[in-house]
OpenMM code with the backbone's topology and positions (N, CA, C; nanometers):
from openmm import Vec3, app, unit

residues = "MET ASP GLY GLY ALA LEU PRO GLU LYS THR GLY LEU SER GLY ASP GLU LEU ALA ALA LEU LEU ALA GLN TYR PHE PRO SER LEU GLU VAL GLU LEU PRO ASP GLU LEU LEU ARG TYR LYS CYS ASN GLU ASN ASP GLU ILE ALA MET VAL ARG ASP LEU LEU LEU LYS HIS ARG SER THR GLU GLY ASP LEU GLY ARG TRP LEU ALA ALA MET ILE ALA ARG ARG ALA ILE GLU PRO ASP HIS LEU TRP GLU ASP LEU GLY LEU ARG ASN ARG GLY GLU LEU SER ARG LEU LEU SER ARG HIS TYR ALA PRO LEU ALA ALA ARG ASN VAL ASN ASN MET ARG TRP LYS ARG PHE PHE TYR ARG MET LEU CYS GLU ASP GLU GLY LEU ALA MET CYS THR THR PRO VAL CYS THR GLN CYS ASN ASP PHE ASN LEU CYS PHE GLY GLU GLU SER GLY GLU SER ARG ILE ALA GLU ARG ARG ARG ASP GLN LEU LEU GLU ALA ALA ARG GLN GLN VAL THR ALA ASP TRP PRO ILE".split()
positions = [
    Vec3(-3.7259, 2.5243, 5.1383),
    Vec3(-3.6753, 2.4309, 5.0964),
    Vec3(-3.6462, 2.2646, 5.1956),
    Vec3(-3.7259, 2.1950, 5.1831),
    Vec3(-3.7375, 2.0935, 5.2506),
    Vec3(-3.6628, 1.9772, 5.2010),
    Vec3(-3.5661, 1.9196, 5.2866),
    Vec3(-3.4809, 1.8177, 5.3014),
    Vec3(-3.3588, 1.8115, 5.2277),
    Vec3(-3.2608, 1.7912, 5.2041),
    Vec3(-3.1360, 1.7927, 5.1569),
    Vec3(-3.0511, 1.8903, 5.1666),
    Vec3(-2.9152, 1.8779, 5.0830),
    Vec3(-2.8190, 2.0004, 5.1502),
    Vec3(-2.8852, 2.1016, 5.0827),
    Vec3(-2.8437, 2.2252, 5.1231),
    Vec3(-2.8814, 2.3807, 5.0507),
    Vec3(-2.7978, 2.3759, 4.9359),
    Vec3(-2.6995, 2.3684, 4.9104),
    Vec3(-2.6320, 2.3268, 4.7941),
    Vec3(-2.6922, 2.2832, 4.6806),
    Vec3(-2.7268, 2.1364, 4.7092),
    Vec3(-2.8146, 2.0366, 4.6228),
    Vec3(-2.9601, 2.1079, 4.5970),
    Vec3(-3.0249, 2.1986, 4.6843),
    Vec3(-3.1340, 2.2543, 4.6679),
    Vec3(-3.1447, 2.3770, 4.5393),
    Vec3(-3.0212, 2.4509, 4.5961),
    Vec3(-2.9807, 2.5588, 4.5257),
    Vec3(-2.9443, 2.5357, 4.3657),
    Vec3(-2.8767, 2.4486, 4.3660),
    Vec3(-2.8571, 2.3851, 4.2452),
    Vec3(-2.6693, 2.4281, 4.2097),
    Vec3(-2.6203, 2.4673, 4.3264),
    Vec3(-2.4927, 2.5597, 4.3286),
    Vec3(-2.4095, 2.4279, 4.4146),
    Vec3(-2.2993, 2.4294, 4.3976),
    Vec3(-2.1734, 2.3764, 4.4570),
    Vec3(-2.1874, 2.4600, 4.5552),
    Vec3(-2.1110, 2.3793, 4.7071),
    Vec3(-2.0929, 2.4847, 4.7907),
    Vec3(-2.0052, 2.5823, 4.7651),
    Vec3(-1.9037, 2.5385, 4.7101),
    Vec3(-1.8031, 2.6741, 4.6754),
    Vec3(-1.8915, 2.8096, 4.6048),
    Vec3(-1.9613, 2.7451, 4.4958),
    Vec3(-2.0210, 2.8301, 4.4768),
    Vec3(-2.1192, 2.9388, 4.5542),
    Vec3(-2.2167, 2.8557, 4.5858),
    Vec3(-2.2980, 2.9378, 4.7482),
    Vec3(-2.2075, 3.0003, 4.8310),
    Vec3(-2.1193, 2.9472, 4.8999),
    Vec3(-2.0039, 3.0493, 4.9674),
    Vec3(-1.9948, 3.1838, 4.8960),
    Vec3(-1.9672, 3.1498, 4.7723),
    Vec3(-1.9129, 3.2818, 4.6746),
    Vec3(-2.0306, 3.3782, 4.6680),
    Vec3(-2.1246, 3.3293, 4.6761),
    Vec3(-2.2371, 3.3971, 4.6454),
    Vec3(-2.2862, 3.4913, 4.7607),
    Vec3(-2.2930, 3.3895, 4.8650),
    Vec3(-2.3107, 3.4995, 4.9782),
    Vec3(-2.2348, 3.5846, 5.0489),
    Vec3(-2.1264, 3.5533, 4.9962),
    Vec3(-1.9968, 3.6195, 5.0385),
    Vec3(-2.0039, 3.7956, 4.9219),
    Vec3(-2.0398, 3.7687, 4.8100),
    Vec3(-2.0597, 3.8815, 4.7295),
    Vec3(-2.1729, 3.9496, 4.7460),
    Vec3(-2.2821, 3.8989, 4.7591),
    Vec3(-2.4410, 3.9693, 4.7835),
    Vec3(-2.4607, 4.0168, 4.9248),
    Vec3(-2.4284, 3.9247, 5.0158),
    Vec3(-2.4406, 3.9106, 5.1539),
    Vec3(-2.3214, 3.9122, 5.2635),
    Vec3(-2.2547, 4.0166, 5.2434),
    Vec3(-2.1119, 4.0218, 5.2873),
    Vec3(-2.1318, 4.0473, 5.4591),
    Vec3(-2.2092, 4.1089, 5.5064),
    Vec3(-2.2651, 4.1066, 5.6368),
    Vec3(-2.3201, 3.9965, 5.7194),
    Vec3(-2.3357, 3.9150, 5.6537),
    Vec3(-2.3898, 3.7791, 5.7103),
    Vec3(-2.2594, 3.7089, 5.7671),
    Vec3(-2.1664, 3.7126, 5.6975),
    Vec3(-2.0577, 3.6762, 5.7525),
    Vec3(-2.0613, 3.5153, 5.8031),
    Vec3(-2.1174, 3.4655, 5.6593),
    Vec3(-2.1696, 3.3103, 5.7189),
    Vec3(-2.0350, 3.2232, 5.6463),
    Vec3(-1.9916, 3.1271, 5.7635),
    Vec3(-1.8980, 3.0259, 5.7436),
    Vec3(-1.9730, 2.8750, 5.6938),
    Vec3(-1.9680, 2.8424, 5.5805),
    Vec3(-2.0085, 2.7141, 5.5674),
    Vec3(-1.9168, 2.6156, 5.6115),
    Vec3(-2.0178, 2.5034, 5.6741),
    Vec3(-1.9129, 2.3953, 5.7233),
    Vec3(-1.7992, 2.3265, 5.6133),
    Vec3(-1.6885, 2.2546, 5.6112),
    Vec3(-1.6337, 2.1904, 5.5003),
    Vec3(-1.6724, 2.1298, 5.4298),
    Vec3(-1.8113, 2.0179, 5.4628),
    Vec3(-1.8713, 1.9252, 5.3989),
    Vec3(-1.9584, 2.0169, 5.3012),
    Vec3(-2.0036, 2.1048, 5.3366),
    Vec3(-2.0852, 2.1755, 5.2411),
    Vec3(-1.9795, 2.2437, 5.1146),
    Vec3(-1.8981, 2.3122, 5.1665),
    Vec3(-1.8172, 2.3673, 5.0891),
    Vec3(-1.7376, 2.2501, 4.9829),
    Vec3(-1.7476, 2.1707, 5.0438),
    Vec3(-1.6716, 2.0536, 4.9146),
    Vec3(-1.7873, 1.9910, 4.8065),
    Vec3(-1.9235, 2.0599, 4.8703),
    Vec3(-2.0291, 1.9782, 4.8271),
    Vec3(-2.0401, 1.9900, 4.6654),
    Vec3(-2.0683, 1.8960, 4.5793),
    Vec3(-2.0519, 1.9045, 4.4391),
    Vec3(-2.1856, 1.8678, 4.4052),
    Vec3(-2.2750, 1.9440, 4.3176),
    Vec3(-2.4181, 1.9057, 4.2915),
    Vec3(-2.3891, 1.7918, 4.1521),
    Vec3(-2.4612, 1.7111, 4.1941),
    Vec3(-2.5249, 1.6193, 4.0520),
    Vec3(-2.6310, 1.6447, 4.0165),
    Vec3(-2.6402, 1.7051, 3.8980),
    Vec3(-2.7612, 1.7676, 3.7948),
    Vec3(-2.7635, 1.6493, 3.7165),
    Vec3(-2.9165, 1.6349, 3.6880),
    Vec3(-2.9419, 1.5690, 3.5719),
    Vec3(-2.9351, 1.5903, 3.4365),
    Vec3(-2.9908, 1.5385, 3.3673),
    Vec3(-2.9866, 1.5843, 3.1828),
    Vec3(-3.1014, 1.6912, 3.1823),
    Vec3(-3.2235, 1.6927, 3.2600),
    Vec3(-3.2948, 1.7950, 3.2700),
    Vec3(-3.2505, 1.9258, 3.3186),
    Vec3(-3.2404, 1.9394, 3.4427),
    Vec3(-3.1888, 2.0824, 3.4946),
    Vec3(-3.0767, 2.1012, 3.3984),
    Vec3(-2.9447, 2.0325, 3.3448),
    Vec3(-2.8377, 2.1170, 3.2704),
    Vec3(-2.9214, 2.1556, 3.1319),
    Vec3(-3.0463, 2.0893, 3.0706),
    Vec3(-3.0806, 2.1472, 2.9760),
    Vec3(-3.1798, 2.3046, 2.9665),
    Vec3(-3.1967, 2.3160, 3.1016),
    Vec3(-3.2885, 2.4199, 3.1452),
    Vec3(-3.1595, 2.5622, 3.1642),
    Vec3(-3.0725, 2.4756, 3.2744),
    Vec3(-2.9455, 2.6063, 3.2619),
    Vec3(-2.9309, 2.6125, 3.1382),
    Vec3(-2.8883, 2.5026, 3.0626),
    Vec3(-2.7963, 2.5574, 2.9126),
    Vec3(-2.9087, 2.7067, 2.8309),
    Vec3(-3.0280, 2.6437, 2.8670),
    Vec3(-3.1322, 2.7538, 2.7744),
    Vec3(-3.1062, 2.8815, 2.8089),
    Vec3(-3.1123, 2.8802, 2.9460),
    Vec3(-3.1199, 3.0357, 3.0290),
    Vec3(-2.9700, 3.0913, 3.0439),
    Vec3(-2.8892, 3.0231, 3.0352),
    Vec3(-2.7300, 3.0699, 2.9895),
    Vec3(-2.7274, 3.0979, 2.8527),
    Vec3(-2.7806, 3.0571, 2.7401),
    Vec3(-2.7968, 3.1053, 2.5893),
    Vec3(-2.8769, 3.2216, 2.6096),
    Vec3(-2.9437, 3.2295, 2.7040),
    Vec3(-3.0393, 3.3787, 2.6475),
    Vec3(-3.0234, 3.4895, 2.7482),
    Vec3(-2.9015, 3.4760, 2.8532),
    Vec3(-2.9046, 3.5645, 2.9614),
    Vec3(-2.8507, 3.7097, 2.9367),
    Vec3(-2.8897, 3.7864, 2.9988),
    Vec3(-2.8560, 3.9307, 2.9801),
    Vec3(-2.7542, 3.9905, 3.0647),
    Vec3(-2.7379, 3.9178, 3.1696),
    Vec3(-2.6635, 3.9497, 3.3389),
    Vec3(-2.5367, 3.8501, 3.3000),
    Vec3(-2.4359, 3.9115, 3.2793),
    Vec3(-2.3189, 3.8419, 3.2408),
    Vec3(-2.2332, 3.8165, 3.3896),
    Vec3(-2.1407, 3.7172, 3.3523),
    Vec3(-2.0548, 3.7135, 3.5135),
    Vec3(-2.1389, 3.6009, 3.5625),
    Vec3(-2.0767, 3.6019, 3.6939),
    Vec3(-2.1067, 3.4793, 3.8284),
    Vec3(-2.2675, 3.4931, 3.8445),
    Vec3(-2.3262, 3.6200, 3.8787),
    Vec3(-2.4887, 3.6285, 3.8706),
    Vec3(-2.5814, 3.5652, 3.8115),
    Vec3(-2.5307, 3.5676, 3.6571),
    Vec3(-2.5917, 3.5022, 3.5483),
    Vec3(-2.5937, 3.3352, 3.5178),
    Vec3(-2.4809, 3.2866, 3.5605),
    Vec3(-2.4631, 3.1392, 3.5680),
    Vec3(-2.5284, 3.1291, 3.6983),
    Vec3(-2.5164, 3.1857, 3.8354),
    Vec3(-2.5709, 3.1191, 3.9761),
    Vec3(-2.6924, 3.1077, 3.9602),
    Vec3(-2.7766, 3.2354, 3.8886),
    Vec3(-2.9258, 3.2368, 3.8821),
    Vec3(-2.9638, 3.1383, 3.8118),
    Vec3(-2.9191, 3.0917, 3.6477),
    Vec3(-2.9502, 2.9937, 3.5923),
    Vec3(-2.9627, 2.8311, 3.6613),
    Vec3(-2.8430, 2.8482, 3.7519),
    Vec3(-2.8154, 2.7151, 3.8203),
    Vec3(-2.9102, 2.6956, 3.8966),
    Vec3(-2.9667, 2.8022, 3.9579),
    Vec3(-3.0874, 2.7967, 4.0684),
    Vec3(-3.2032, 2.7753, 4.0209),
    Vec3(-3.2464, 2.8599, 3.9071),
    Vec3(-3.3671, 2.8704, 3.8398),
    Vec3(-3.3998, 2.7192, 3.7887),
    Vec3(-3.2874, 2.6633, 3.7050),
    Vec3(-3.3145, 2.5186, 3.6741),
    Vec3(-3.3355, 2.4320, 3.7266),
    Vec3(-3.2357, 2.4105, 3.8528),
    Vec3(-3.2820, 2.3095, 3.9851),
    Vec3(-3.4053, 2.3315, 4.0577),
    Vec3(-3.4549, 2.4440, 4.0385),
    Vec3(-3.6020, 2.4617, 4.1098),
    Vec3(-3.7016, 2.4148, 4.0486),
    Vec3(-3.6953, 2.4268, 3.8910),
    Vec3(-3.7450, 2.4029, 3.8067),
    Vec3(-3.8321, 2.2611, 3.7774),
    Vec3(-3.7486, 2.1695, 3.8421),
    Vec3(-3.7590, 2.0210, 3.8359),
    Vec3(-3.8695, 1.9852, 3.9599),
    Vec3(-3.8979, 2.0911, 4.0749),
    Vec3(-3.9562, 2.0869, 4.1918),
    Vec3(-4.0950, 2.0905, 4.1593),
    Vec3(-4.2685, 2.0541, 4.2271),
    Vec3(-4.3528, 2.0270, 4.1786),
    Vec3(-4.4377, 2.1309, 4.1744),
    Vec3(-4.4306, 2.2809, 4.2757),
    Vec3(-4.4997, 2.3968, 4.2418),
    Vec3(-4.4761, 2.4518, 4.1700),
    Vec3(-4.5459, 2.6059, 4.1352),
    Vec3(-4.5180, 2.6890, 4.0448),
    Vec3(-4.3492, 2.7611, 4.0911),
    Vec3(-4.2863, 2.7811, 3.9325),
    Vec3(-4.1596, 2.8184, 4.0012),
    Vec3(-4.1557, 2.9155, 4.1404),
    Vec3(-4.1909, 3.0312, 4.0604),
    Vec3(-4.2016, 3.1403, 4.1569),
    Vec3(-4.2042, 3.0855, 4.2517),
    Vec3(-4.2873, 2.9962, 4.3216),
    Vec3(-4.2909, 2.9296, 4.4649),
    Vec3(-4.1974, 2.8772, 4.5178),
    Vec3(-4.1508, 2.7557, 4.4241),
    Vec3(-3.9911, 2.6980, 4.4519),
    Vec3(-3.8709, 2.7834, 4.4842),
    Vec3(-3.8984, 2.9292, 4.4113),
    Vec3(-3.7648, 2.9658, 4.4057),
    Vec3(-3.7681, 3.0913, 4.5609),
    Vec3(-3.9224, 3.0589, 4.5846),
    Vec3(-3.9144, 3.1416, 4.7145),
    Vec3(-3.9793, 3.2957, 4.7049),
    Vec3(-3.9972, 3.3141, 4.6102),
    Vec3(-4.0383, 3.4631, 4.5447),
    Vec3(-4.2239, 3.4615, 4.5879),
    Vec3(-4.2392, 3.6041, 4.6151),
    Vec3(-4.3648, 3.6107, 4.6215),
    Vec3(-4.4813, 3.6001, 4.5627),
    Vec3(-4.4535, 3.6095, 4.4276),
    Vec3(-4.5627, 3.5595, 4.3451),
    Vec3(-4.4927, 3.5658, 4.2089),
    Vec3(-4.5380, 3.5318, 4.1044),
    Vec3(-4.5168, 3.5425, 3.9787),
    Vec3(-4.4660, 3.6269, 3.8775),
    Vec3(-4.5176, 3.7484, 3.9413),
    Vec3(-4.4639, 3.9065, 3.8655),
    Vec3(-4.3402, 3.8855, 3.9050),
    Vec3(-4.2675, 3.8668, 4.0363),
    Vec3(-4.1502, 3.8942, 4.0678),
    Vec3(-4.0578, 3.7808, 4.0037),
    Vec3(-4.1029, 3.6785, 3.9398),
    Vec3(-4.0344, 3.5900, 3.8743),
    Vec3(-4.0378, 3.6325, 3.7293),
    Vec3(-4.1244, 3.6990, 3.6585),
    Vec3(-4.1247, 3.7762, 3.5758),
    Vec3(-4.0328, 3.8830, 3.5281),
    Vec3(-4.0282, 3.9676, 3.6585),
    Vec3(-3.9395, 4.0771, 3.6286),
    Vec3(-3.7744, 3.9982, 3.6479),
    Vec3(-3.7684, 3.8884, 3.7344),
    Vec3(-3.6326, 3.8335, 3.7453),
    Vec3(-3.5899, 3.8210, 3.6088),
    Vec3(-3.6838, 3.7286, 3.5418),
    Vec3(-3.6484, 3.6802, 3.4147),
    Vec3(-3.5921, 3.7889, 3.3131),
    Vec3(-3.7033, 3.8751, 3.3117),
    Vec3(-3.6946, 3.9882, 3.2172),
    Vec3(-3.5503, 4.0795, 3.2266),
    Vec3(-3.4978, 4.0904, 3.3470),
    Vec3(-3.3640, 4.1685, 3.3771),
    Vec3(-3.2536, 4.0349, 3.3547),
    Vec3(-3.2483, 3.9405, 3.3802),
    Vec3(-3.1358, 3.8764, 3.3925),
    Vec3(-3.1309, 3.7743, 3.2379),
    Vec3(-3.2148, 3.7147, 3.2040),
    Vec3(-3.2816, 3.6662, 3.0896),
    Vec3(-3.3380, 3.7558, 2.9592),
    Vec3(-3.3427, 3.8666, 2.9384),
    Vec3(-3.4233, 3.9340, 2.8691),
    Vec3(-3.4625, 3.8559, 2.7232),
    Vec3(-3.3350, 3.8182, 2.6563),
    Vec3(-3.3965, 3.7636, 2.5064),
    Vec3(-3.5116, 3.6606, 2.5530),
    Vec3(-3.4823, 3.5625, 2.6229),
    Vec3(-3.5582, 3.4675, 2.6518),
    Vec3(-3.7002, 3.4780, 2.6931),
    Vec3(-3.7034, 3.5821, 2.7730),
    Vec3(-3.8209, 3.6334, 2.8704),
    Vec3(-3.9380, 3.7011, 2.7781),
    Vec3(-3.8715, 3.7943, 2.6390),
    Vec3(-3.9028, 3.8484, 2.5640),
    Vec3(-4.0179, 3.7466, 2.4479),
    Vec3(-3.9569, 3.6348, 2.4212),
    Vec3(-4.0217, 3.5277, 2.3823),
    Vec3(-4.1295, 3.4636, 2.4395),
    Vec3(-4.1596, 3.4983, 2.5277),
    Vec3(-4.2931, 3.4549, 2.6341),
    Vec3(-4.3990, 3.5561, 2.6108),
    Vec3(-4.4520, 3.5996, 2.5023),
    Vec3(-4.5106, 3.6913, 2.4430),
    Vec3(-4.6779, 3.6373, 2.4732),
    Vec3(-4.7293, 3.5276, 2.5227),
    Vec3(-4.8375, 3.4771, 2.5522),
    Vec3(-4.8558, 3.4379, 2.7203),
    Vec3(-4.7745, 3.4881, 2.8077),
    Vec3(-4.7305, 3.4928, 2.9486),
    Vec3(-4.7742, 3.3423, 2.9692),
    Vec3(-4.6994, 3.2353, 2.9161),
    Vec3(-4.6920, 3.0917, 2.9441),
    Vec3(-4.6529, 3.0775, 3.1018),
    Vec3(-4.7027, 2.9925, 3.1576),
    Vec3(-4.5979, 2.9670, 3.2854),
    Vec3(-4.4914, 2.9302, 3.2609),
    Vec3(-4.3974, 2.9809, 3.3083),
    Vec3(-4.2705, 3.0043, 3.2948),
    Vec3(-4.1865, 2.8572, 3.3198),
    Vec3(-4.2393, 2.7077, 3.3801),
    Vec3(-4.1671, 2.6050, 3.3351),
    Vec3(-4.2121, 2.5597, 3.2224),
    Vec3(-4.3191, 2.5632, 3.2119),
    Vec3(-4.3980, 2.5101, 3.0688),
    Vec3(-4.3136, 2.5837, 2.9660),
    Vec3(-4.3176, 2.7314, 2.9631),
    Vec3(-4.2625, 2.7796, 2.8559),
    Vec3(-4.1033, 2.7397, 2.8265),
    Vec3(-4.0462, 2.6952, 2.9355),
    Vec3(-3.8819, 2.6425, 2.9055),
    Vec3(-3.8853, 2.5382, 2.8878),
    Vec3(-3.9810, 2.4408, 2.8870),
    Vec3(-3.9847, 2.3201, 2.8109),
    Vec3(-4.0332, 2.3251, 2.6843),
    Vec3(-4.1373, 2.4378, 2.6339),
    Vec3(-4.1373, 2.4594, 2.4962),
    Vec3(-4.0572, 2.5050, 2.4339),
    Vec3(-3.9496, 2.5879, 2.4764),
    Vec3(-3.8423, 2.6251, 2.4029),
    Vec3(-3.7566, 2.5104, 2.3881),
    Vec3(-3.7441, 2.4307, 2.4846),
    Vec3(-3.6407, 2.3195, 2.4772),
    Vec3(-3.6707, 2.2456, 2.3749),
    Vec3(-3.8336, 2.2145, 2.3409),
    Vec3(-3.8704, 2.1300, 2.2385),
    Vec3(-3.8491, 2.1888, 2.1164),
    Vec3(-3.8899, 2.3051, 2.1027),
    Vec3(-3.8617, 2.3658, 1.9822),
    Vec3(-3.7470, 2.4207, 1.9158),
    Vec3(-3.6568, 2.3950, 2.0110),
    Vec3(-3.4989, 2.4007, 1.9621),
    Vec3(-3.4534, 2.2407, 1.9205),
    Vec3(-3.5493, 2.1219, 1.9832),
    Vec3(-3.4831, 1.9906, 1.9220),
    Vec3(-3.6131, 1.9657, 1.8231),
    Vec3(-3.7194, 2.0951, 1.7765),
    Vec3(-3.7418, 2.0192, 1.6180),
    Vec3(-3.8744, 1.9729, 1.6651),
    Vec3(-3.9479, 1.9322, 1.8156),
    Vec3(-4.0471, 1.8661, 1.8468),
    Vec3(-4.1471, 1.9761, 1.8849),
    Vec3(-4.2661, 1.9507, 1.9060),
    Vec3(-4.3829, 2.0135, 1.9431),
    Vec3(-4.4756, 1.9940, 2.0431),
    Vec3(-4.4908, 2.0572, 2.1286),
    Vec3(-4.5568, 1.9941, 2.3064),
    Vec3(-4.6853, 2.0198, 2.2630),
    Vec3(-4.7582, 2.0823, 2.2409),
    Vec3(-4.9062, 2.0483, 2.2157),
    Vec3(-4.9453, 1.9563, 2.0746),
    Vec3(-5.0715, 1.9000, 2.1005),
    Vec3(-5.1133, 1.7653, 1.9829),
    Vec3(-5.1292, 1.8722, 1.8562),
    Vec3(-5.1899, 1.9691, 1.8621),
    Vec3(-5.2060, 2.0805, 1.7483),
    Vec3(-5.1061, 2.1889, 1.7239),
    Vec3(-5.0879, 2.2565, 1.6127),
    Vec3(-5.0031, 2.3450, 1.5527),
    Vec3(-5.0367, 2.4471, 1.5979),
    Vec3(-5.1556, 2.4942, 1.6797),
    Vec3(-5.2275, 2.5987, 1.7350),
    Vec3(-5.2408, 2.5864, 1.8871),
    Vec3(-5.1644, 2.6876, 1.9835),
    Vec3(-5.2193, 2.6343, 2.1082),
    Vec3(-5.3286, 2.6542, 2.1595),
    Vec3(-5.3956, 2.7497, 2.0833),
    Vec3(-5.5468, 2.7450, 2.1286),
    Vec3(-5.6212, 2.6319, 2.0962),
    Vec3(-5.5915, 2.5358, 2.0281),
    Vec3(-5.6361, 2.4439, 2.0193),
    Vec3(-5.6087, 2.3284, 2.0711),
    Vec3(-5.5318, 2.3372, 2.1714),
    Vec3(-5.4709, 2.2641, 2.2225),
    Vec3(-5.5212, 2.1831, 2.3731),
    Vec3(-5.5473, 2.0683, 2.4088),
    Vec3(-5.6300, 2.0177, 2.5075),
    Vec3(-5.5662, 2.0397, 2.6204),
    Vec3(-5.4275, 2.1249, 2.6297),
    Vec3(-5.3383, 2.1167, 2.7474),
    Vec3(-5.3414, 2.2948, 2.7514),
    Vec3(-5.4162, 2.3753, 2.6779),
    Vec3(-5.4375, 2.5220, 2.7119),
    Vec3(-5.4193, 2.5766, 2.8488),
    Vec3(-5.5347, 2.5399, 2.9121),
    Vec3(-5.5531, 2.5613, 3.0482),
    Vec3(-5.4273, 2.5517, 3.1497),
    Vec3(-5.3619, 2.4214, 3.1289),
    Vec3(-5.2424, 2.3909, 3.1960),
    Vec3(-5.1248, 2.4903, 3.1525),
    Vec3(-5.1097, 2.5134, 3.0575),
    Vec3(-5.0123, 2.5891, 3.0476),
    Vec3(-5.0474, 2.7868, 3.0172),
    Vec3(-5.1578, 2.7730, 3.0397),
    Vec3(-5.1687, 2.9394, 3.0424),
    Vec3(-5.2913, 2.9592, 3.1525),
    Vec3(-5.3120, 2.8907, 3.1916),
    Vec3(-5.4407, 2.9191, 3.3333),
    Vec3(-5.4016, 2.9960, 3.4396),
    Vec3(-5.4594, 2.9876, 3.5373),
    Vec3(-5.4428, 3.1087, 3.6384),
    Vec3(-5.3423, 3.0505, 3.7257),
    Vec3(-5.2086, 3.1208, 3.7992),
    Vec3(-5.1376, 3.0783, 3.8652),
    Vec3(-5.0668, 3.1805, 3.9420),
    Vec3(-5.2113, 3.2447, 4.0151),
    Vec3(-5.1716, 3.3767, 4.1390),
    Vec3(-5.2189, 3.2472, 4.2844),
    Vec3(-5.1925, 3.3239, 4.3753),
    Vec3(-5.2329, 3.2902, 4.4907),
    Vec3(-5.1024, 3.3156, 4.5731),
    Vec3(-5.1190, 3.2539, 4.7024),
    Vec3(-5.0682, 3.3181, 4.8326),
    Vec3(-4.9341, 3.2181, 4.8015),
    Vec3(-4.7949, 3.2397, 4.8613),
    Vec3(-4.6898, 3.1897, 4.8530),
    Vec3(-4.7082, 3.0809, 4.9450),
    Vec3(-4.6311, 2.9850, 4.9489),
    Vec3(-4.5957, 2.9026, 5.0587),
    Vec3(-4.5334, 2.9494, 5.1873),
    Vec3(-4.4688, 3.0541, 5.1539),
    Vec3(-4.3885, 3.1066, 5.2590),
    Vec3(-4.4925, 3.1961, 5.3414),
    Vec3(-4.5869, 3.2702, 5.2851),
    Vec3(-4.6664, 3.3624, 5.3092),
    Vec3(-4.7533, 3.2864, 5.3715),
    Vec3(-4.8133, 3.1742, 5.3460),
    Vec3(-4.9042, 3.0549, 5.4123),
    Vec3(-4.8308, 2.9958, 5.5734),
    Vec3(-4.7101, 2.9710, 5.5425),
    Vec3(-4.6513, 2.9281, 5.6463),
    Vec3(-4.6047, 3.0629, 5.7642),
    Vec3(-4.5850, 3.1620, 5.7361),
    Vec3(-4.6197, 3.2856, 5.8196),
    Vec3(-4.7383, 3.3174, 5.8621),
    Vec3(-4.8163, 3.3179, 5.8058),
    Vec3(-4.9612, 3.3159, 5.8403),
    Vec3(-5.0206, 3.2340, 5.9329),
    Vec3(-4.9761, 3.0921, 5.8972),
    Vec3(-4.9930, 2.9764, 6.0050),
    Vec3(-4.9726, 2.9999, 6.1380),
    Vec3(-4.8092, 3.0546, 6.1494),
    Vec3(-4.7371, 3.0463, 6.2538),
    Vec3(-4.7649, 3.1765, 6.3379),
    Vec3(-4.8265, 3.2878, 6.2882),
    Vec3(-4.8467, 3.3933, 6.3444),
    Vec3(-5.0203, 3.3775, 6.4052),
    Vec3(-5.0934, 3.2883, 6.3396),
    Vec3(-5.2154, 3.2256, 6.3886),
    Vec3(-5.2209, 3.1584, 6.4884),
    Vec3(-5.0923, 3.0320, 6.4813),
    Vec3(-5.0862, 2.9511, 6.6303),
    Vec3(-5.0178, 3.0217, 6.7368),
    Vec3(-4.9583, 3.1289, 6.7078),
    Vec3(-4.8970, 3.2051, 6.8210),
    Vec3(-5.0060, 3.2794, 6.9014),
    Vec3(-5.1429, 3.3491, 6.8338),
    Vec3(-5.2305, 3.3981, 6.8870),
    Vec3(-5.3268, 3.3136, 6.9277),
    Vec3(-5.3393, 3.1890, 6.8941),
    Vec3(-5.4006, 3.1067, 6.9501),
    Vec3(-5.3388, 3.0555, 7.1050),
    Vec3(-5.2004, 3.0568, 7.0988),
    Vec3(-5.1279, 3.0022, 7.2199),
    Vec3(-5.1149, 3.1544, 7.3048),
    Vec3(-5.1598, 3.2624, 7.2372),
    Vec3(-5.1507, 3.3738, 7.3752),
    Vec3(-5.3001, 3.3541, 7.4263),
    Vec3(-5.4135, 3.3527, 7.3589),
    Vec3(-5.5376, 3.3520, 7.3925),
    Vec3(-5.5577, 3.2177, 7.5221),
    Vec3(-5.5184, 3.1252, 7.4724),
    Vec3(-5.5288, 3.0216, 7.5689),
    Vec3(-5.4473, 3.0331, 7.6868),
    Vec3(-5.2989, 3.1306, 7.6802),
    Vec3(-5.2557, 3.1583, 7.8084),
    Vec3(-5.3015, 3.2398, 7.8568),
    Vec3(-5.3703, 3.3363, 7.8075),
    Vec3(-5.4721, 3.4328, 7.8876),
    Vec3(-5.5551, 3.4235, 7.9371),
    Vec3(-5.6458, 3.3104, 7.8829),
    Vec3(-5.7767, 3.3255, 7.9135),
    Vec3(-5.7789, 3.1174, 7.9171),
    Vec3(-5.7305, 3.0475, 8.0375),
    Vec3(-5.7243, 2.9068, 8.0332),
    Vec3(-5.8773, 2.8695, 8.0426),
    Vec3(-5.9054, 2.8008, 8.0092),
    Vec3(-6.0350, 2.7087, 7.9714),
    Vec3(-6.0795, 2.6189, 8.0967),
] * unit.nanometer
topology = app.Topology()
chain = topology.addChain("A")
for resn in residues:
    res = topology.addResidue(resn, chain)
    for name in ("N", "CA", "C"):
        topology.addAtom(name, app.Element.getBySymbol(name[0]), res)
C-alpha cells in the first residue's frame, strides 16, 4: 500500500487495526504509536455504500465481518483488481474470502463478474438503476470490462521477483566485475 496512514489504507480506525492485530496476530506484539491509535478513517459515501452492502450480506458475525467489510470497501476504490489491492495472490482467493464471509452476496455472482463491478451492479440494482445500456449483459458494450480476463501475477509477486532478480544481478556483478 503506497502512501498514507496504514489505518486509512485499510479502512479501519487505529483502534480497530490494533484490535485486529491483537486478536489475529498476538505473537507479533505490535504496539501502534498513539497518533495511529487515535486515527479515525474519513470514509466517503462510495466506501460506506460498499461496506454497507457487504455488511448486509455477511455470513461472519462479530468484529471480523465488520473489519473485512471495511477493508474490502476501502480497497475497492483503488485502481487495480480488488484481489491485488487486498494483497491476495489471485482472484480465486478473493472469491473464497467473499464466499466464506459474505456468502449470500457471493452466491449472487452467478456469472463470475469481476468483484468490484459486481458490487457496484448490486448497489445500482438496489437503487433501481441499470448498469448496462441494454437489459441483458451479453448485449452490453461493456461486457468484456465486466466479465473479461482478470488473471495474472499480483503486484506483490512481481515486486518479489524483481527484488530477487536485482539481488542476483548484484551478486553476479560482485562475483565477476567487468
